[in-house]
C-alpha positions in Angstrom: 78.6 40.2 -7.8 76.2 37.2 -7.5 73.9 36.7 -10.4 70.4 35.0 -10.2 70.1 34.9 -6.4 66.9 36.3 -5.0 67.1 37.5 -1.4 64.1 37.1 1.0 62.8 40.6 0.3 63.0 39.9 -3.4 61.4 36.5 -3.3 58.4 37.5 -1.3 55.9 40.3 -1.9 55.4 41.3 1.8 52.5 43.7 1.1 50.6 40.9 -0.8 51.4 38.5 2.0 50.0 40.8 4.7 46.8 41.4 2.6 46.2 37.7 2.1 47.3 36.6 5.7 47.0 39.5 8.1 49.2 39.3 11.2 48.1 40.1 14.7 46.7 42.4 16.0 45.1 43.4 12.6 43.9 39.9 12.1 41.8 39.9 15.2 40.4 43.3 14.4 39.0 42.4 11.0 39.6 39.0 9.4 38.7 37.2 12.6 35.1 38.5 12.2 34.7 37.7 8.5 31.2 36.5 7.6 30.7 32.8 6.6 30.1 33.4 2.9 33.3 35.4 2.5 35.3 32.8 4.5 34.1 30.0 2.1 34.6 32.2 -1.0 38.3 32.7 -0.1 38.7 29.1 0.8 37.3 27.9 -2.5 39.4 30.3 -4.6 42.6 29.3 -2.8 41.7 25.6 -2.8 41.4 25.6 -6.6 44.8 27.3 -6.9 46.5 24.9 -4.5 45.0 21.9 -6.3 46.4 23.0 -9.7 49.8 23.6 -8.0 49.8 20.2 -6.2 48.9 18.4 -9.4 52.3 19.3 -10.8 54.0 17.4 -8.0 54.8 13.8 -9.0 53.4 12.3 -5.7 50.0 13.9 -6.1 50.0 13.6 -9.9 50.4 9.8 -9.5 47.9 9.3 -6.8 45.2 11.6 -8.3 45.5 9.9 -11.7 45.0 6.5 -10.1 41.9 7.8 -8.3 40.5 9.5 -11.4 40.6 12.9 -9.8 40.9 16.0 -12.0 41.8 19.1 -10.0 40.4 21.3 -12.7 36.9 20.1 -11.8 36.8 21.5 -8.3 33.7 23.7 -8.2 32.9 23.7 -4.5 34.5 22.8 -1.1 32.5 19.6 -1.1 34.5 18.4 -4.0 37.5 18.0 -1.7 36.0 14.7 -0.5 36.8 13.2 -4.0 40.5 13.7 -3.4 42.3 10.6 -2.1 43.8 11.3 1.3 47.2 10.1 2.3 49.1 9.4 5.5 52.6 9.5 6.8 53.1 5.9 5.6 52.6 7.2 2.0 55.2 9.9 2.6 57.7 7.3 4.0 57.1 5.2 0.9 57.9 8.2 -1.3 61.1 8.8 0.6 62.2 5.2 0.2 61.4 5.2 -3.5 62.9 8.6 -4.2 65.6 9.3 -1.5 66.5 11.5 0.3 63.6 14.0 -0.1 60.8 11.9 -1.7 58.8 13.1 -4.6 56.1 14.9 -2.6 58.0 18.1 -2.5 57.3 21.0 -5.0 60.9 22.3 -4.7 64.5 20.9 -4.6 67.7 22.3 -3.2 68.4 23.7 -6.7 65.5 26.1 -6.2 67.3 27.8 -3.3 68.8 30.4 -5.6 65.4 31.4 -6.8 64.0 31.6 -3.2 65.6 30.9 0.2 64.7 27.4 1.4 64.8 25.6 4.7 64.3 21.9 5.4 63.1 20.5 8.7 62.6 17.0 9.9 59.5 15.7 11.8 59.9 15.1 15.5 59.8 11.3 14.8 57.3 10.7 17.6 55.5 8.1 15.4 58.3 6.7 13.3 61.2 7.6 11.0 61.7 11.4 10.5 60.5 12.9 7.2 61.9 16.1 5.6 59.7 19.0 4.6 61.0 21.9 2.4 59.8 25.4 3.3 60.2 28.3 0.9 60.6 31.8 2.2 56.9 32.4 1.5 56.0 29.3 3.6 58.2 30.4 6.5 56.7 33.9 6.6 53.1 32.8 6.3 53.7 30.1 8.8 55.2 32.6 11.2 52.2 34.8 10.8 49.9 31.9 11.7 52.0 31.1 14.8 52.1 34.8 15.8 48.3 34.8 15.7 48.2 31.9 18.2 50.8 33.4 20.5 49.0 36.8 20.4 45.8 35.1 21.5 47.7 33.4 24.3 48.7 36.8 25.7 52.0 37.7 24.1 52.3 41.3 22.9 54.8 43.4 20.9 57.7 44.4 23.1 57.5 41.4 25.4 60.6 39.6 26.5 60.1 35.9 25.7 62.3 32.9 26.6 62.1 30.3 23.7 63.0 27.2 25.7 62.1 24.7 22.9 65.0 22.5 21.9 66.6 23.7 18.7 67.4 20.9 16.3 66.2 19.4 13.1 62.5 19.9 14.1 60.5 22.9 12.9 59.1 23.9 16.3 61.7 26.1 18.0 62.4 28.0 14.8 58.7 28.6 14.0 58.2 30.2 17.4 61.4 32.2 17.1 60.4 33.6 13.6 56.9 34.4 14.8 58.1 36.3 17.9 60.9 38.2 16.2 59.5 38.9 12.7 55.8 39.4 13.4 55.3 40.2 17.0 58.4 42.4 17.6 59.2 40.6 20.8 62.7 40.4 22.4 63.6 36.7 22.1 66.0 34.9 24.4 66.8 31.6 22.6 67.5 29.6 25.8 66.7 26.1 24.5 67.0 23.5 27.3 69.1 20.7 28.7 72.9 21.2 28.4 72.3 24.5 26.7 70.6 26.3 29.5 69.9 24.8 32.9 66.5 25.1 34.6 68.1 27.4 37.3 69.4 29.7 34.6 66.1 29.7 32.8 64.4 31.0 36.0 67.2 33.6 36.6 66.9 34.9 33.1 63.1 35.1 33.3 63.3 37.1 36.5 66.2 39.3 35.5 64.7 40.4 32.2 61.0 40.3 33.2 60.0 37.6 30.7 56.3 37.4 30.1 56.4 33.9 28.6 58.6 30.9 28.6 57.8 28.8 25.5 58.0 25.1 26.4 55.8 22.3 27.5 53.4 22.7 30.4 55.3 19.9 32.3 58.6 21.7 32.0 57.1 25.1 32.9 55.7 23.5 36.1 59.1 22.1 36.8 60.6 25.6 36.4 58.0 26.8 39.0 59.5 24.2 41.4 63.0 25.4 40.6 61.9 29.0 41.2 60.6 28.1 44.6 63.9 26.4 45.5 65.7 29.6 44.5 63.5 31.6 46.8 61.1 33.0 44.2 57.3 33.0 44.1 56.1 31.9 40.6 53.1 34.2 40.7 54.9 37.2 42.0 58.4 37.0 40.7 57.8 35.3 37.3 55.7 37.7 35.3 54.2 34.9 33.1 51.1 35.9 31.2 51.1 33.4 28.3 51.0 29.7 29.1 51.9 26.6 26.9 49.0 24.9 25.0 50.3 21.5 26.2 49.8 20.5 29.8 47.5 20.6 32.8 45.5 23.7 32.3 44.1 24.1 35.8 47.5 23.5 37.5 49.2 25.9 35.1 46.7 28.6 35.6 46.7 28.3 39.4 50.5 28.2 39.5 51.1 31.3 37.4 47.8 33.2 37.8 47.4 33.4 34.0 44.8 32.3 31.5 45.6 29.2 29.4 44.6 28.9 25.7 44.7 25.7 23.8 45.9 25.7 20.2 46.9 23.2 17.5 49.5 22.8 14.8 52.1 20.4 13.5 55.4 20.0 11.6 54.3 20.2 8.0 51.9 23.2 8.2 52.8 25.0 11.4 49.9 26.6 13.3 46.3 25.6 12.5 43.9 26.8 15.2 43.6 28.6 18.5 41.1 28.9 21.4 39.4 32.2 22.0 38.4 33.6 25.5 35.2 31.7 25.3 37.2 28.4 25.7 34.7 26.5 23.6 36.8 24.9 20.9 39.7 26.0 18.7 39.0 28.5 15.8 40.6 27.3 12.6 42.6 29.8 10.5 40.4 29.2 7.5 42.2 31.6 5.3 45.0 29.0 5.4 43.4 25.7 6.0 40.4 23.4 5.2 40.0 20.9 8.0 38.1 17.6 7.7 37.7 14.8 10.2 37.9 11.2 8.8 37.7 7.7 10.1 41.2 6.7 11.2 40.9 3.3 9.6 38.9 3.9 6.4 39.6 7.5 5.7 35.9 8.2 5.2 34.5 11.6 6.1 32.9 11.7 9.5 30.0 14.0 10.6 30.4 17.0 12.8 31.0 16.2 16.5 32.4 12.7 15.9 35.9 12.0 17.0 38.3 11.0 14.2 41.6 11.8 12.4 42.4 15.3 11.4 42.7 15.6 7.6 44.4 18.9 6.5 44.5 20.8 3.3 46.6 23.9 3.4 45.9 26.9 1.3 49.2 28.8 1.4 52.3 26.7 0.8 54.6 26.6 -2.2 57.3 24.3 -1.0 55.7 21.0 0.2 52.0 20.7 -0.5 49.7 19.1 2.0 46.4 18.3 0.2 44.1 16.0 2.3 46.9 14.9 4.5 45.5 12.6 7.2 47.9 13.5 10.0 46.2 10.9 12.3 45.8 13.4 15.2 42.4 12.9 16.8 39.9 15.7 17.1 36.3 16.6 16.0 34.7 19.5 14.1 31.9 21.8 15.2 29.2 23.1 12.8 29.8 26.6 11.7 28.1 29.1 14.0 28.9 32.4 15.5 31.0 32.3 18.7 30.4 34.6 21.6 33.7 36.2 20.6 32.1 37.3 17.3 34.0 35.0 15.0 32.3 32.7 12.4 35.4 30.6 11.9 34.8 26.9 12.3 36.0 25.2 15.5 37.8 22.0 16.1 38.2 20.2 19.5 41.6 20.2 21.2 44.1 17.5 20.2 42.8 14.2 21.7 45.6 11.8 20.9 46.9 9.8 18.0 44.7 7.7 15.7 47.5 5.3 15.0 48.2 4.4 18.6 45.1 2.4 19.1 45.7 -1.0 20.7 43.2 -3.9 20.5 43.3 -5.3 23.9 41.4 -8.5 24.4 38.8 -7.5 21.9 38.6 -3.9 23.1 39.9 -0.9 21.2 42.0 1.1 23.7 43.6 4.5 23.0 46.7 5.2 25.2 45.5 8.8 25.6 42.3 7.7 27.2 44.2 5.5 29.6 46.4 8.4 30.6 43.5 10.8 31.1 41.7 8.3 33.4 44.9 7.5 35.3 45.8 11.1 36.2 42.3 11.7 37.5 43.0 9.2 40.4 43.8 11.0 43.7 47.6 11.1 44.4 48.5 10.9 40.7 50.5 13.8 39.2 49.7 15.0 35.6 52.3 12.8 33.9 52.0 9.4 32.3 53.3 6.9 29.8 51.7 3.8 28.3 53.6 0.8 26.9 52.1 -2.1 24.8 53.8 -5.4 25.7 53.5 -9.0 24.8 53.6 -11.3 27.9 52.6 -14.9 28.3 51.4 -15.0 24.7 49.0 -12.1 25.0 49.0 -8.4 24.5 48.9 -6.1 27.6 49.2 -2.4 28.4 51.2 -0.9 31.2 50.5 2.6 32.3 53.2 4.3 34.4 52.3 7.4 36.3 54.1 9.8 38.7 53.2 10.8 42.3 54.5 13.2 44.8 53.3 11.2 47.7 55.4 9.0 49.9 56.6 5.8 48.1 54.9 3.7 50.7 51.6 4.8 49.1 52.6 3.8 45.5 51.2 0.3 45.6 47.8 1.6 46.8 47.8 4.3 44.1 48.6 1.8 41.4 45.8 -0.4 42.6 43.4 2.5 42.5 44.5 3.4 38.9 44.0 -0.2 37.8 40.5 -0.3 39.4 39.5 3.0 37.6 40.7 1.7 34.2 38.9 -1.6 34.6 35.7 0.2 35.6 35.8 2.6 32.7 37.5 0.6 29.9 36.3 -2.9 30.7 39.8 -4.4 30.6 42.6 -5.0 33.1 45.6 -2.7 32.6 48.6 -2.8 34.8 49.7 0.4 36.6 53.1 1.4 37.9 53.9 4.5 40.0 57.3 6.4 40.0 58.6 9.7 41.3 58.2 12.9 39.3 60.8 13.3 36.6 61.4 9.6 36.1 59.3 9.6 33.0 61.2 12.4 31.2 63.5 10.0 29.3 60.4 8.3 27.9 58.3 11.3 27.1 61.2 13.2 25.5 60.2 16.4 27.3 61.3 19.6 25.6 62.2 17.9 22.4 59.0 18.0 20.4 55.8 20.0 20.7 53.9 16.7 21.0 55.1 14.7 24.0 55.8 11.0 23.3 53.5 9.1 25.7 53.2 5.7 24.1 55.6 3.0 23.0 54.8 -0.3 21.4 57.2 -2.9 22.7 55.5 -6.0 21.3 
């Protein structure tokens, strides 16, 4: 008989978890409508607890001591601004100095007997992968948060769902699986992609079992629609899709599958953060689990509501790997707290607007690859797929945007010229454009590998 091993049901008080972080649909029936004063009261209480816990972790202890920050002196949410933020570069430095897991974790593999642990690696879309430990508590609360987002997107208990995210070292596919199975009581087909399950087989499974969702990127779901047509199916009639990916061309996805698309936001270290409501006017933050700030990507200074900047996250629930003022460098903006037409007082953030660390200074002009892509795909004849490269040619920096088009290749040169003209008009600098056939960018964007498509590469 094993001694000293705690199983999941022994390590986690599930009744306490559900009280603190209600799953759907209960969450949307009560906590979603919580008044502002109660939202902020809960946030402050949990913030103070998390600060004391994070202070015991060497990474935070060292940084906070150097900045003169005492976590015992937090008396209001505004005090969070006094905490020094950190970025992925600080995490990588921690890993290099304390391999292989760094000193930013609150647990080690030796703690697995006390509580089941998992470790996942980041998708590596912006550099070397970084490990994050998740306790059983972290996995369960994170799955509840993800279930909330999936419920808002239209998935319901009893639905058959194809989880087509690629299973690997990344958190994404597993987070979806846990949310669907453990907290939404869905029937999950773990199809994954590529050599695991072909596109044709994905479609056949979805039709055969009446799947109401295929969890993947918008680009791949649209490709599955094409495959369905080739197989003689009508995507609207024969694929019973009612929940669409939060990544992709909203209008095209909605018209292809006759379903409503809801944006949402989350990332590797904290799982799901926010979700759009039927008003489609910003993403409601799960404020029982997060405090979100927007900071200047270069200085880290707090920015006013409405201004685009980097997302700085403080989680209020984790026990394995704290994130306390983590500047993830995803670009967004915050809305002032006000009541939404859906009835919620939760603060809203704008949808993911690109990466703060992808900025390229091109002939004196700050250019974001995401802005280049958005302008390029708005040109007639361009499909919703793009990739930007930064290159060094003839002793100067240049950007090249590659887009796809379904038109005849004889029109590619004219389309490229139109894209270049649009970019020069809107951004004030000349950016070279190339046009390729649909699907030829997949190797660059790493479609179906990470929830955040890779759309920029610095080749200088």
